[in-house]
DSSP file (Angstrom, degrees, kcal/mol; ACC not computed):
  #  RESIDUE AA STRUCTURE BP1 BP2  ACC     N-H-->O    O-->H-N    N-H-->O    O-->H-N    TCO  KAPPA ALPHA  PHI   PSI    X-CA   Y-CA   Z-CA
    1    1 A M     >        0   0    0      0, 0.0     4,-2.0     0, 0.0     5,-0.1   0.000 360.0 360.0 360.0 -41.6 -122.2  -56.9  440.4
    2    2 A L  H  >  +     0   0    0      1,-0.2     4,-2.4     2,-0.2     5,-0.2   0.892 360.0  52.5 -65.9 -39.6 -120.6  -53.4  440.1
    3    3 A K  H  > S+     0   0    0      1,-0.2     4,-2.5     2,-0.2    -1,-0.2   0.893 108.2  51.0 -62.8 -40.7 -117.8  -54.8  438.0
    4    4 A L  H  > S+     0   0    0      2,-0.2     4,-2.5     1,-0.2    -2,-0.2   0.899 109.7  50.0 -61.9 -44.4 -120.4  -56.4  435.6
    5    5 A K  H  X S+     0   0    0     -4,-2.0     4,-2.7     2,-0.2    -2,-0.2   0.921 111.6  48.5 -63.8 -45.1 -122.2  -53.0  435.3
    6    6 A K  H  X S+     0   0    0     -4,-2.4     4,-2.5     2,-0.2    -2,-0.2   0.939 112.9  47.4 -60.6 -45.9 -118.9  -51.2  434.5
    7    7 A T  H  X S+     0   0    0     -4,-2.5     4,-2.4     1,-0.2    -2,-0.2   0.922 113.0  48.4 -62.8 -43.5 -117.9  -53.8  431.9
    8    8 A L  H  X S+     0   0    0     -4,-2.5     4,-2.5     2,-0.2    -1,-0.2   0.890 110.5  52.2 -60.7 -42.7 -121.4  -53.6  430.3
    9    9 A F  H  X S+     0   0    0     -4,-2.7     4,-2.5     2,-0.2    -2,-0.2   0.919 111.1  46.6 -63.1 -44.7 -121.2  -49.8  430.3
   10   10 A F  H  X S+     0   0    0     -4,-2.5     4,-2.7     2,-0.2    -2,-0.2   0.902 112.1  49.8 -64.9 -40.7 -117.9  -49.9  428.5
   11   11 A I  H  X S+     0   0    0     -4,-2.4     4,-2.4     2,-0.2    -2,-0.2   0.931 113.5  45.5 -64.2 -43.9 -118.9  -52.4  426.0
   12   12 A L  H  X S+     0   0    0     -4,-2.5     4,-2.6     2,-0.2    -2,-0.2   0.883 112.8  51.9 -65.6 -38.3 -122.2  -50.4  425.2
   13   13 A S  H  X S+     0   0    0     -4,-2.5     4,-2.7    -5,-0.2     5,-0.2   0.924 110.6  47.8 -63.6 -43.7 -120.1  -47.2  425.0
   14   14 A F  H  X S+     0   0    0     -4,-2.7     4,-2.4     2,-0.2    -2,-0.2   0.938 113.2  46.8 -62.6 -45.8 -117.7  -48.8  422.6
   15   15 A I  H  X S+     0   0    0     -4,-2.4     4,-2.3     2,-0.2    -2,-0.2   0.919 113.2  49.6 -62.7 -44.5 -120.5  -50.2  420.4
   16   16 A S  H  X S+     0   0    0     -4,-2.6     4,-2.7     2,-0.2    -2,-0.2   0.934 111.5  49.1 -62.2 -46.4 -122.3  -46.8  420.4
   17   17 A G  H  X S+     0   0    0     -4,-2.7     4,-2.6     1,-0.2    -1,-0.2   0.907 110.9  49.9 -58.0 -43.3 -119.1  -45.0  419.4
   18   18 A F  H  X S+     0   0    0     -4,-2.4     4,-2.1    -5,-0.2    -1,-0.2   0.907 111.8  48.1 -64.7 -42.2 -118.4  -47.4  416.6
   19   19 A I  H  X S+     0   0    0     -4,-2.3     4,-2.4     2,-0.2    -2,-0.2   0.924 112.5  48.5 -64.1 -45.2 -122.0  -47.0  415.3
   20   20 A L  H  X S+     0   0    0     -4,-2.7     4,-2.3     1,-0.2    -2,-0.2   0.899 111.6  49.4 -65.9 -39.6 -121.8  -43.2  415.5
   21   21 A L  H  X S+     0   0    0     -4,-2.6     4,-2.5     2,-0.2    -1,-0.2   0.885 110.5  51.2 -62.8 -41.0 -118.4  -43.1  413.7
   22   22 A T  H  X S+     0   0    0     -4,-2.1     4,-2.1     2,-0.2    -2,-0.2   0.924 111.3  46.9 -61.6 -47.1 -119.7  -45.4  411.0
   23   23 A I  H  X S+     0   0    0     -4,-2.4     4,-2.4     1,-0.2    -2,-0.2   0.909 112.8  49.5 -61.7 -44.5 -122.7  -43.2  410.4
   24   24 A Y  H  X S+     0   0    0     -4,-2.3     4,-2.7     2,-0.2    -2,-0.2   0.916 109.7  52.1 -59.4 -45.7 -120.5  -40.1  410.3
   25   25 A Y  H  X S+     0   0    0     -4,-2.5     4,-2.0     1,-0.2    -2,-0.2   0.924 113.2  42.8 -57.1 -48.5 -118.1  -41.7  407.9
   26   26 A Y  H  X S+     0   0    0     -4,-2.1     4,-2.0     2,-0.2    -1,-0.2   0.892 114.1  50.8 -70.8 -38.0 -120.9  -42.7  405.4
   27   27 A A  H  X S+     0   0    0     -4,-2.4     4,-2.5     2,-0.2     5,-0.2   0.907 109.2  51.8 -63.5 -42.6 -122.7  -39.3  405.8
   28   28 A E  H  X S+     0   0    0     -4,-2.7     4,-2.7     1,-0.2     5,-0.3   0.908 109.6  49.6 -60.0 -44.5 -119.4  -37.4  405.1
   29   29 A N  H  X S+     0   0    0     -4,-2.0     4,-1.7    -5,-0.2    -1,-0.2   0.887 110.6  49.9 -64.2 -39.4 -118.8  -39.5  401.9
   30   30 A I  H  < S+     0   0    0     -4,-2.0    -2,-0.2     1,-0.2    -1,-0.2   0.940 117.6  38.9 -66.9 -45.3 -122.3  -38.8  400.6
   31   31 A F  H  < S+     0   0    0     -4,-2.5    -2,-0.2     1,-0.2    -1,-0.2   0.831 121.1  42.3 -77.7 -29.9 -122.1  -35.1  401.2
   32   32 A R  H  < S+     0   0    0     -4,-2.7     2,-1.8    -5,-0.2    -1,-0.2   0.713  97.7  76.2 -86.6 -21.2 -118.5  -34.6  400.1
   33   33 A H     <  +     0   0    0     -4,-1.7     2,-0.3    -5,-0.3    -1,-0.2  -0.472  64.8 163.3 -92.0  69.1 -118.6  -36.8  397.1
   34   34 A T        -     0   0    0     -2,-1.8     2,-1.1     2,-0.1    -3,-0.1  -0.630  42.2-132.0 -83.8 147.3 -120.5  -34.5  394.9
   35   35 A E  S    S+     0   0    0     -2,-0.3    23,-2.5    23,-0.1     2,-0.3  -0.471  77.4  78.0 -97.4  62.5 -120.4  -35.2  391.2
   36   36 A E  E     -A   57   0A   0     -2,-1.1     2,-0.3    21,-0.2    21,-0.2  -0.981  49.5-177.0-160.3 156.2 -119.5  -31.7  390.1
   37   37 A C  E     -A   56   0A   0     19,-2.3    19,-2.7    -2,-0.3     2,-0.4  -0.976  16.0-137.2-153.2 161.7 -116.5  -29.3  390.0
   38   38 A T  E     -AB  55 159A   0    121,-2.7   121,-2.7    -2,-0.3     2,-0.4  -0.965  15.6-175.2-128.1 138.4 -115.9  -25.7  389.0
   39   39 A A  E     -A   54   0A   0     15,-2.7    15,-3.1    -2,-0.4     2,-0.5  -0.997  16.8-146.6-133.5 137.1 -113.1  -24.2  387.0
   40   40 A D  E     -A   53   0A   0    117,-0.4     2,-0.4    -2,-0.4   117,-0.3  -0.881  23.3-171.3 -97.6 134.2 -112.2  -20.6  386.2
   41   41 A W  E     -A   52   0A   0     11,-2.9    11,-3.1    -2,-0.5     2,-0.5  -0.988  13.7-170.6-133.6 123.0 -110.6  -20.3  382.8
   42   42 A I  E     -A   51   0A   0     -2,-0.4     2,-0.4     9,-0.2     9,-0.2  -0.967  12.4-174.6-111.8 122.0 -109.0  -17.2  381.3
   43   43 A I  E     -A   50   0A   0      7,-2.3     7,-2.9    -2,-0.5     2,-0.4  -0.964   8.9-160.1-122.8 133.5 -108.1  -17.5  377.6
   44   44 A F  E     +A   49   0A   0     -2,-0.4     2,-0.3     5,-0.2     5,-0.2  -0.905  14.5 169.3-108.6 136.5 -106.2  -14.9  375.5
   45   45 A N  E >   -A   48   0A   0      3,-2.7     3,-2.4    -2,-0.4     2,-0.2  -0.788  64.9 -61.3-147.7 100.2 -106.4  -14.9  371.7
   46   46 A G  T 3  S-     0   0    0     -2,-0.3    -1,-0.2     1,-0.3     0, 0.0  -0.424 121.0 -13.1  59.2-125.0 -104.8  -11.8  370.1
   47   47 A Q  T 3  S+     0   0    0     -2,-0.2    29,-2.1    -3,-0.1    30,-0.4   0.433 122.0  91.4 -88.0   1.6 -106.8   -8.8  371.3
   48   48 A E  E <   -AC  45  75A   0     -3,-2.4    -3,-2.7    27,-0.2     2,-0.4  -0.718  52.1-172.6-100.4 150.2 -109.6  -11.0  372.7
   49   49 A Q  E     -AC  44  74A   0     25,-2.3    25,-3.4    -2,-0.3     2,-0.5  -0.998   8.7-156.4-137.2 133.7 -109.8  -12.3  376.3
   50   50 A A  E     -AC  43  73A   0     -7,-2.9    -7,-2.3    -2,-0.4     2,-0.7  -0.958   1.8-165.9-109.8 126.0 -112.4  -14.8  377.5
   51   51 A N  E     +AC  42  72A   0     21,-2.6    21,-1.8    -2,-0.5     2,-0.3  -0.933  28.3 172.3-108.4 104.9 -113.1  -14.9  381.3
   52   52 A L  E     -AC  41  71A   0    -11,-3.1   -11,-2.9    -2,-0.7     2,-0.4  -0.833  32.4-157.8-122.7 153.3 -115.0  -18.1  381.8
   53   53 A T  E     -AC  40  70A   0     17,-2.9    17,-2.1    -2,-0.3     2,-0.5  -0.997  14.1-163.5-124.9 127.1 -116.4  -20.3  384.5
   54   54 A L  E     -AC  39  69A   0    -15,-3.1   -15,-2.7    -2,-0.4     2,-0.7  -0.943   3.2-166.1-113.0 122.3 -117.1  -24.0  383.7
   55   55 A D  E     -AC  38  68A   0     13,-2.1    13,-2.4    -2,-0.5     2,-0.6  -0.928  10.8-159.4-105.5 107.0 -119.3  -26.0  386.1
   56   56 A F  E     +AC  37  67A   0    -19,-2.7   -19,-2.3    -2,-0.7     2,-0.4  -0.799  12.1 179.8 -89.5 120.9 -118.8  -29.7  385.3
   57   57 A M  E     +AC  36  66A   0      9,-2.7     9,-2.6    -2,-0.6     2,-0.3  -0.985  13.1 167.2-118.8 131.2 -121.7  -31.8  386.5
   58   58 A Y  E     - C   0  65A   0    -23,-2.5     2,-0.5    -2,-0.4     7,-0.3  -0.956  34.5-138.0-145.6 158.4 -121.5  -35.5  385.8
   59   59 A S  E  >> - C   0  64A   0      5,-2.9     4,-1.7    -2,-0.3     5,-0.9  -0.978   7.6-164.3-119.1 117.2 -123.0  -38.9  386.6
   60   60 A E  T  45S+     0   0    0     -2,-0.5    -1,-0.1     1,-0.2     5,-0.0   0.826  91.6  51.1 -67.5 -29.7 -120.5  -41.7  387.1
   61   61 A N  T  45S+     0   0    0      1,-0.2    -1,-0.2     3,-0.1    -2,-0.0   0.922 120.7  30.3 -73.7 -45.6 -123.2  -44.3  386.7
   62   62 A N  T  45S-     0   0    0      2,-0.1    -2,-0.2    28,-0.0    -1,-0.2   0.606  95.9-132.6 -91.3 -11.5 -124.7  -43.0  383.5
   63   63 A K  T  <5 +     0   0    0     -4,-1.7    28,-2.0     1,-0.3     2,-0.3   0.903  68.0 117.8  56.9  44.5 -121.5  -41.5  382.0
   64   64 A T  E   < +CD  59  90A   0     -5,-0.9    -5,-2.9    26,-0.2     2,-0.3  -0.856  33.9 153.6-129.7 167.3 -123.4  -38.3  381.1
   65   65 A G  E     -CD  58  89A   0     24,-2.1    24,-2.9    -2,-0.3     2,-0.4  -0.988  31.5-119.6-175.0 179.3 -123.1  -34.7  382.2
   66   66 A T  E     -CD  57  88A   0     -9,-2.6    -9,-2.7    -2,-0.3     2,-0.6  -0.999  10.1-154.2-135.8 136.1 -123.5  -31.0  381.7
   67   67 A V  E     -CD  56  87A   0     20,-2.4    20,-2.7    -2,-0.4     2,-0.8  -0.960  11.3-153.8-107.7 117.5 -121.0  -28.2  381.5
   68   68 A A  E     -CD  55  86A   0    -13,-2.4   -13,-2.1    -2,-0.6     2,-0.6  -0.825  16.9-167.1 -89.7 112.3 -122.5  -24.9  382.5
   69   69 A L  E     +CD  54  85A   0     16,-3.2    16,-2.5    -2,-0.8     2,-0.3  -0.893  16.6 158.8-105.0 121.6 -120.3  -22.4  380.6
   70   70 A S  E     +CD  53  84A   0    -17,-2.1   -17,-2.9    -2,-0.6     2,-0.3  -0.983  15.5  90.3-141.9 154.0 -120.7  -18.8  381.6
   71   71 A G  E     -CD  52  83A   0     12,-2.1    12,-3.2    -2,-0.3     2,-0.3  -0.987  56.6 -78.8 157.2-164.4 -118.5  -15.7  381.3
   72   72 A T  E     -CD  51  82A   0    -21,-1.8   -21,-2.6    -2,-0.3     2,-0.5  -0.959  19.7-138.0-134.9 150.2 -117.6  -12.7  379.1
   73   73 A L  E     -CD  50  81A   0      8,-2.5     7,-2.8    -2,-0.3     8,-1.5  -0.931  21.4-164.1-105.6 133.1 -115.6  -11.9  376.0
   74   74 A L  E     -CD  49  79A   0    -25,-3.4   -25,-2.3    -2,-0.5     2,-0.5  -0.934   8.0-164.8-116.0 141.2 -113.5   -8.8  376.1
   75   75 A Q  E >  S-CD  48  78A   0      3,-2.9     3,-1.0    -2,-0.4   -27,-0.2  -0.983  83.2 -10.9-125.9 121.3 -112.0   -7.1  373.1
   76   76 A K  T 3  S-     0   0    0    -29,-2.1    -1,-0.2    -2,-0.5   -28,-0.1   0.915 130.9 -56.4  54.8  46.3 -109.3   -4.5  373.8
   77   77 A N  T 3  S+     0   0    0    -30,-0.4     2,-0.4     1,-0.2    -1,-0.2   0.636 116.0 113.0  64.4  20.5 -110.2   -4.8  377.5
   78   78 A K  E <  S-D   75   0A   0     -3,-1.0    -3,-2.9     0, 0.0     2,-0.3  -0.982  73.8-114.2-122.6 133.0 -113.9   -3.8  376.8
   79   79 A Q  E     +D   74   0A   0     -2,-0.4    -5,-0.3    -5,-0.2     3,-0.1  -0.457  43.4 160.8 -66.6 126.9 -116.7   -6.3  377.4
   80   80 A T  E     +     0   0A   0     -7,-2.8     2,-0.3     1,-0.3    -6,-0.2   0.657  58.0  26.6-114.6 -29.8 -118.3   -7.2  374.0
   81   81 A T  E     -D   73   0A   0     -8,-1.5    -8,-2.5    33,-0.0     2,-0.4  -0.987  57.2-146.3-146.1 144.5 -120.1  -10.4  374.6
   82   82 A T  E     -D   72   0A   0     -2,-0.3    31,-2.1   -10,-0.2    32,-0.6  -0.942  17.9-157.2-113.3 136.7 -121.8  -12.4  377.4
   83   83 A I  E     +D   71   0A   0    -12,-3.2   -12,-2.1    -2,-0.4     2,-0.2  -0.941  24.9 152.1-116.5 129.9 -121.7  -16.2  377.4
   84   84 A R  E     +D   70   0A   0     -2,-0.5    24,-2.4   -14,-0.2    28,-0.4  -0.722  21.6 135.4-155.8 104.9 -124.2  -18.5  379.1
   85   85 A R  E     -DE  69 107A   0    -16,-2.5   -16,-3.2    22,-0.2     2,-0.5  -0.984  42.0-133.5-147.8 154.4 -124.8  -22.0  377.7
   86   86 A D  E     -DE  68 106A   0     20,-2.7    20,-3.1    -2,-0.3     2,-0.7  -0.953  14.1-156.2-112.3 130.5 -125.1  -25.6  378.9
   87   87 A I  E     -DE  67 105A   0    -20,-2.7   -20,-2.4    -2,-0.5     2,-0.4  -0.914   7.5-157.0-106.5 112.5 -123.3  -28.3  377.0
   88   88 A N  E     +DE  66 104A   0     16,-2.5    15,-3.6    -2,-0.7    16,-1.2  -0.745  25.6 167.0 -89.6 132.5 -124.8  -31.7  377.5
   89   89 A Y  E     -DE  65 102A   0    -24,-2.9   -24,-2.1    -2,-0.4     2,-0.3  -0.916  34.8-139.7-144.5 163.4 -122.4  -34.6  376.9
   90   90 A I  E     -DE  64 101A   0     11,-2.1    11,-2.4    -2,-0.3     2,-0.3  -0.865  27.7-163.5-115.3 157.5 -121.7  -38.2  377.2
   91   91 A W  E     - E   0 100A   0    -28,-2.0     2,-0.3    -2,-0.3     9,-0.2  -0.975  12.9-171.0-142.4 157.0 -118.2  -39.5  378.2
   92   92 A S  E     - E   0  99A   0      7,-2.0     7,-3.0    -2,-0.3     2,-0.4  -0.946  17.7-131.8-140.7 162.8 -116.1  -42.6  378.2
   93   93 A E  E     - E   0  98A   0     -2,-0.3     2,-0.3     5,-0.2     5,-0.2  -0.899  15.8-178.2-117.5 144.5 -112.8  -43.5  379.7
   94   94 A N  E >   - E   0  97A   0      3,-2.6     3,-2.2    -2,-0.4     2,-0.2  -0.833  69.3 -60.4-141.0 101.4 -109.8  -45.2  378.2
   95   95 A Y  T 3  S-     0   0    0     -2,-0.3    -1,-0.1     1,-0.3     0, 0.0  -0.460 121.4 -14.0  55.6-120.1 -107.1  -45.7  380.8
   96   96 A D  T 3  S+     0   0    0     -2,-0.2    42,-1.1    -3,-0.1     2,-0.5   0.441 120.1  91.6 -90.7   1.1 -106.2  -42.1  382.0
   97   97 A T  E <   -EF  94 137A   0     -3,-2.2    -3,-2.6    40,-0.2     2,-0.5  -0.832  58.7-157.5-105.0 132.3 -107.9  -40.4  379.1
   98   98 A T  E     -EF  93 136A   0     38,-3.5    38,-2.2    -2,-0.5     2,-0.6  -0.912   8.4-154.2-105.5 126.7 -111.6  -39.2  379.3
   99   99 A H  E     -EF  92 135A   0     -7,-3.0    -7,-2.0    -2,-0.5     2,-0.4  -0.899   8.5-162.8-106.1 122.2 -113.3  -38.7  376.0
  100  100 A F  E     -EF  91 134A   0     34,-3.6    34,-2.1    -2,-0.6     2,-0.4  -0.833   5.2-169.2-101.8 141.4 -116.2  -36.2  376.0
  101  101 A H  E     -EF  90 133A   0    -11,-2.4   -11,-2.1    -2,-0.4     2,-0.3  -0.970  19.7-135.0-133.0 116.0 -118.9  -36.0  373.2
  102  102 A S  E     -E   89   0A   0     30,-2.7    29,-2.6    -2,-0.4   -13,-0.3  -0.529  20.1-177.4 -74.5 129.4 -121.2  -33.1  373.1
  103  103 A K  E     -     0   0A   0    -15,-3.6     2,-0.3     1,-0.4   -14,-0.2   0.890  64.8 -16.8 -93.4 -47.1 -124.8  -34.1  372.5
  104  104 A N  E     -E   88   0A   0    -16,-1.2   -16,-2.5    26,-0.1     2,-0.5  -0.985  54.6-132.0-156.4 160.7 -126.5  -30.6  372.4
  105  105 A I  E     -E   87   0A   0     -2,-0.3     2,-0.8   -18,-0.2   -18,-0.2  -0.971  15.1-161.3-118.8 119.1 -125.8  -27.0  373.3
  106  106 A D  E     -E   86   0A   0    -20,-3.1   -20,-2.7    -2,-0.5     2,-0.4  -0.880  10.2-163.3-105.3 107.4 -128.5  -25.1  375.3
  107  107 A K  E     -E   85   0A   0     -2,-0.8     2,-1.3   -22,-0.2   -22,-0.2  -0.719  20.9-132.5 -87.6 134.8 -128.0  -21.4  375.0
  108  108 A L    >>  -     0   0    0    -24,-2.4     4,-3.2    -2,-0.4     3,-1.6  -0.749  23.4-161.7 -84.8  95.7 -129.8  -19.1  377.5
  109  109 A A  T 34 S+     0   0    0     -2,-1.3    -1,-0.2     1,-0.3   -24,-0.0   0.741  82.7  58.4 -58.3 -30.4 -131.0  -16.7  374.8
  110  110 A I  T 34 S+     0   0    0      1,-0.1    -1,-0.3    -3,-0.1     3,-0.0   0.843 124.0  20.5 -67.7 -32.5 -131.7  -13.9  377.3
  111  111 A I  T <4 S+     0   0    0     -3,-1.6     2,-0.7   -27,-0.2   -29,-0.2   0.843 107.1  78.8-101.5 -46.8 -128.1  -13.8  378.5
  112  112 A D     <  +     0   0    0     -4,-3.2   -29,-0.2   -28,-0.4    -1,-0.1  -0.579  38.4 155.2 -80.1 108.8 -125.9  -15.5  375.8
  113  113 A N        +     0   0    0    -31,-2.1     2,-0.3    -2,-0.7   -30,-0.1   0.058  31.9 127.9-117.3  23.9 -125.2  -13.1  372.9
  114  114 A A        -     0   0    0    -32,-0.6     2,-0.3   -33,-0.1   -30,-0.1  -0.617  58.1-128.0 -81.9 137.5 -122.0  -14.8  371.7
  115  115 A E     >  -     0   0    0     -2,-0.3     4,-2.3     1,-0.1     5,-0.2  -0.649  13.3-134.0 -79.7 136.6 -121.7  -15.8  368.1
  116  116 A D  H  > S+     0   0    0     -2,-0.3     4,-2.6     1,-0.2     5,-0.2   0.896 106.0  54.8 -60.3 -40.1 -120.6  -19.4  367.6
  117  117 A Q  H  > S+     0   0    0      1,-0.2     4,-0.7     2,-0.2    -1,-0.2   0.916 108.4  48.0 -58.8 -45.6 -118.0  -18.4  365.0
  118  118 A Q  H >4 S+     0   0    0      1,-0.2     3,-0.9     2,-0.2     4,-0.4   0.923 113.4  47.6 -61.1 -46.9 -116.4  -16.0  367.5
  119  119 A L  H >X S+     0   0    0     -4,-2.3     4,-3.4     1,-0.2     3,-1.9   0.874 103.5  61.9 -66.0 -35.6 -116.4  -18.6  370.3
  120  120 A S  H 3< S+     0   0    0     -4,-2.6    -1,-0.2     1,-0.3    -2,-0.2   0.712  97.3  58.8 -66.0 -17.1 -114.9  -21.3  368.0
  121  121 A E  T << S+     0   0    0     -3,-0.9    -1,-0.3    -4,-0.7    -2,-0.2   0.645 119.3  28.5 -78.7 -16.1 -111.9  -19.2  367.6
  122  122 A I  T <4 S+     0   0    0     -3,-1.9    -2,-0.2    -4,-0.4    -3,-0.1   0.758 120.0  45.8-110.6 -40.6 -111.2  -19.2  371.3
  123  123 A L  S  < S-     0   0    0     -4,-3.4    -1,-0.1     1,-0.1     2,-0.1  -0.648  89.7 -93.9-106.9 158.0 -112.7  -22.5  372.6
  124  124 A P    >   -     0   0    0      0, 0.0     3,-1.8     0, 0.0     4,-0.3  -0.438  42.9-111.7 -63.3 148.5 -112.6  -26.1  371.5
  125  125 A D  G >> S+     0   0    0      1,-0.3     4,-3.0     2,-0.2     3,-1.7   0.743 111.3  75.5 -58.1 -25.6 -115.6  -26.9  369.3
  126  126 A F  G 34 S+     0   0    0      7,-0.3    -1,-0.3     1,-0.3     6,-0.2   0.841  97.6  46.5 -55.8 -33.0 -116.9  -29.2  372.0
  127  127 A Y  G <4 S+     0   0    0     -3,-1.8    -1,-0.3     1,-0.1    -2,-0.2   0.520 122.4  35.2 -86.3  -6.1 -118.1  -26.1  373.9
  128  128 A V  T <4 S+     0   0    0     -3,-1.7    -2,-0.2    -4,-0.3    -3,-0.1   0.760 115.1  38.2-116.4 -38.9 -119.6  -24.5  370.9
  129  129 A Y  S  < S-     0   0    0     -4,-3.0     3,-0.5   -25,-0.1    -1,-0.2  -0.871  75.3-115.8-121.4 149.6 -121.2  -27.1  368.6
  130  130 A P  S    S+     0   0    0      0, 0.0   -27,-0.2     0, 0.0   -26,-0.1  -0.364  94.1  33.0 -74.8 164.1 -123.1  -30.3  369.2
  131  131 A D  S    S+     0   0    0    -29,-2.6     2,-0.3     1,-0.2   -28,-0.1   0.819  88.4 131.1  60.6  35.9 -121.7  -33.7  368.1
  132  132 A K        -     0   0    0     -3,-0.5   -30,-2.7   -30,-0.2     2,-0.3  -0.822  46.9-135.3-114.6 157.6 -118.1  -32.7  368.8
  133  133 A N  E     +F  101   0A   0     -2,-0.3     2,-0.3   -32,-0.2    -7,-0.3  -0.819  19.4 175.9-117.6 154.5 -115.4  -34.6  370.7
  134  134 A L  E     -F  100   0A   0    -34,-2.1   -34,-3.6    -2,-0.3     2,-0.4  -0.963  11.3-158.0-153.9 137.5 -112.8  -33.5  373.3
  135  135 A S  E     +F   99   0A   0     -2,-0.3     2,-0.3   -36,-0.2   -36,-0.2  -0.973  13.2 172.7-126.3 137.0 -110.3  -35.6  375.2
  136  136 A Y  E     -F   98   0A   0    -38,-2.2   -38,-3.5    -2,-0.4     2,-0.6  -0.966  33.0-128.5-133.4 150.0 -108.6  -34.7  378.5
  137  137 A N  E     -FG  97 149A   0     12,-3.2    12,-3.2    -2,-0.3     2,-0.6  -0.922  31.7-156.4 -89.9 124.8 -106.4  -36.6  380.9
  138  138 A I  E     - G   0 148A   0    -42,-1.1     2,-0.5    -2,-0.6    10,-0.2  -0.917   8.7-168.7-111.6 113.8 -108.1  -36.0  384.3
  139  139 A L  E     - G   0 147A   0      8,-2.8     8,-2.7    -2,-0.6     2,-0.2  -0.875  22.1-124.7-105.8 126.2 -105.9  -36.4  387.3
  140  140 A T  E     - G   0 146A   0     -2,-0.5     2,-0.5     6,-0.2     6,-0.2  -0.461  15.1-157.7 -68.4 135.2 -107.4  -36.5  390.8
  141  141 A Q    >   -     0   0    0      4,-2.9     3,-1.1     1,-0.3     4,-0.3  -0.642  52.3 -80.2-113.0  70.9 -106.0  -33.9  393.1
  142  142 A G  T 3  S-     0   0    0     -2,-0.5     3,-0.3     1,-0.2    -1,-0.3  -0.411  86.8 -40.6  65.7-145.5 -106.7  -35.4  396.5
  143  143 A K  T 3  S+     0   0    0      1,-0.2    -1,-0.2    -3,-0.1     3,-0.1   0.482 131.4  68.4 -89.2  -5.3 -110.3  -34.9  397.7
  144  144 A H  S <  S-     0   0    0     -3,-1.1    16,-2.8     1,-0.1     2,-0.3   0.527 103.6 -47.6-102.1  -6.9 -110.6  -31.4  396.4
  145  145 A G  E     - H   0 159A   0     -4,-0.3    -4,-2.9    -3,-0.3     2,-0.3  -0.999  49.0 -85.8 170.2-168.7 -110.5  -31.4  392.7
  146  146 A F  E     -GH 140 158A   0     12,-2.7    12,-3.4    -2,-0.3     2,-0.6  -0.984  19.2-139.5-137.4 145.9 -109.2  -32.5  389.3
  147  147 A M  E     -GH 139 157A   0     -8,-2.7    -8,-2.8    -2,-0.3     2,-0.6  -0.942  17.7-152.7-102.8 121.1 -106.4  -31.4  387.0
  148  148 A F  E     +GH 138 156A   0      8,-3.2     7,-3.4    -2,-0.6     8,-1.5  -0.843  25.6 174.5 -94.1 122.1 -107.5  -31.5  383.3
  149  149 A T  E     -GH 137 154A   0    -12,-3.2   -12,-3.2    -2,-0.6     2,-0.5  -0.890  33.7-151.0-128.3 157.5 -104.4  -32.0  381.1
  150  150 A V  E >  S- H   0 153A   0      3,-2.4     3,-2.0    -2,-0.3     2,-0.3  -0.972  80.6 -41.8-122.2 114.0 -103.6  -32.6  377.5
  151  151 A G  T 3  S-     0   0    0     -2,-0.5   -14,-0.1     1,-0.3    -2,-0.0  -0.533 124.6 -27.7  62.7-130.2 -100.3  -34.5  377.4
  152  152 A N  T 3  S+     0   0    0     -2,-0.3     2,-0.6    -3,-0.1    -1,-0.3   0.327 117.2 102.1 -96.7   6.6  -98.1  -33.0  380.0
  153  153 A R  E <   - H   0 150A   0     -3,-2.0    -3,-2.4     1,-0.0     2,-0.4  -0.816  69.1-134.5 -99.2 124.0  -99.7  -29.5  379.8
  154  154 A A  E     + H   0 149A   0     -2,-0.6    -5,-0.3    -5,-0.2     3,-0.1  -0.592  23.4 178.9 -73.0 129.0 -102.2  -28.5  382.5
  155  155 A I  E     -     0   0A   0     -7,-3.4     2,-0.3     1,-0.4    -6,-0.2   0.851  60.0 -17.9 -98.2 -48.2 -105.3  -27.0  380.9
  156  156 A L  E     - H   0 148A   0     -8,-1.5    -8,-3.2  -115,-0.1     2,-0.5  -0.991  51.0-128.7-158.9 156.5 -107.5  -26.2  383.9
  157  157 A Y  E     - H   0 147A   0   -117,-0.3     2,-0.6    -2,-0.3  -117,-0.4  -0.950  21.2-161.6-107.8 124.5 -108.0  -27.1  387.6
  158  158 A C  E     - H   0 146A   0    -12,-3.4   -12,-2.7    -2,-0.5     2,-0.3  -0.935   9.7-157.9-113.8 113.9 -111.6  -28.1  388.5
  159  159 A S  E      BH  38 145A   0   -121,-2.7  -121,-2.7    -2,-0.6   -14,-0.3  -0.642 360.0 360.0 -96.2 146.2 -112.3  -27.8  392.3
  160  160 A K              0   0    0    -16,-2.8   -15,-0.1    -2,-0.3    -1,-0.1   0.455 360.0 360.0 -81.5 360.0 -115.1  -29.7  394.1
């Protein structure tokens, strides 16, 4: 009788452990698999410097997303412009290349005082104007982020 109780106890312990590990595994995947990443981007163009943060938020199911673009423009090391806008986009994949298409640009008028012409000299048109295209090769970097490349040149690292 004692041997039967011990055996039953070990079987129930094993089943309980298995159930708890399964729940933990699925919960970890749900919380860690966020559909967003953040990249810091510094761009130099002559005497201008753009210090930017890009927050990519996307839906793998709908193939849509938003890039929250924020930062400052400096001219001769003095801040001249503040940037804060959301770029709503759709995307498609073709092998290793992801094609983005901007649907509309929502500027936060209180914060964003950047002229589109000025930004278009520094950034790809996708980030400035609606109905523009941009393509990146996006390489997964483990569980922690993505490397956006054009050809063999790394453009930015987007961390989860």
